[in-house]
N, C-alpha and C positions, 0 to 999 in steps of 0.2 A: 502493499501498499505504500503510492510516497505520501510525502510530507514536507508542508514548508519549512519551507532554512529562517531561522529566527535571524536576523539581520545583529550586527554586536550593538546598536542603541538598540533594539525589542529586550533582547536578554539582560543589556545595563536593566531595561524601562522596569522587569522581571523579577531581578534582586531585588532594584529599589521598591517596588509595591509589596513584595515577600516585606519586606523589613519594616516595612508600614504598618499592614496587617498585621505581623508578630506582640506588635504596641498594646493593641490588644485580643487576640485568638491565636495560637499560637498552634492551634491546629488548622485554624483555616490558611496559617501562611503555608502552612506545609501541602495544604492542598493546591493554593495559588498554581503553580508550575507543572504538574499534573493535571490540573484545568485548561490552560494555556498548549501545552503540548498538546490534547483534547481538539481541541479549535486547531491545533497545526495541519492533525493527521486528517479535518476534515476540509482544511481546508486547503489539502494538497489534493483529495479527491475528488473533489466538488470544488473547482476555481472562483465561479463563480457568487458562491453562498451569500457574501455577503454584499451588501449594498451601499453606494453608488450613494453620497454624500460632496456634492459638487459645493456649494456651496460653504465646504469647509478645508479641502480637498481635490486637483481635478484628478480626473480621468488621467494614469490609473490605476487609484487607487481607492482599498471599501475597504467596508467596516464591517466584523464579523464579534457577536457579543461574547464575551467569556464569562460561562453561565454560574453562576453564582456570586459573584460576582463584577461589582459598578464599574471594570477596564471592557476595555474594546483595543480587539488588536487592530493598526491598521495594513492594510499587507497591496503591495503589489502582483493584482493579479493577471495579469497579460504575460510575466517573468514562470518557464515552469522549469524547475517547483516553484511555483508561486516563493515570494519573500515576505516576513512581517518584519516591517523599519521601523512597527513602534507598538507598549503598551502600552494607554495613557485611563488613567481615571477618567468615568467620563464628565464628571463635572466639571475635572478641567479647563483652560480656552482654547479648544483642538486645534481650531485655527490658528491661532501662534502659532502651537508647539509642533503646528506639523509646517511652515514658513519653510524649512530649512531641505526640505522635503524636494529631491529632483522634479521635477515638472517636466509633461511629454514627452515621455520617455520609449514610449511605443512609435 
């Protein structure tokens, strides 16, 4: 089964999020990386499963929720395998957080 690749920024985001979650719930913090990898497997198998949010990030980026957590995976669906660029808390200013993403690489 194909798996989406986690870019270095996404790996860093995952570690940072797990550390934040651990402040309140160590069990949830341990579950978080597994939830991210489950989403990576789903994205790898079904690259178009996420939603486009052109008001936040232009194509080819899509957004997939991390089940059980208020985080989203931002990934480049056009690549094979897809690449998860960032993992961000849904309450953040996503547009501001994603300004550094490469644009229109498809």
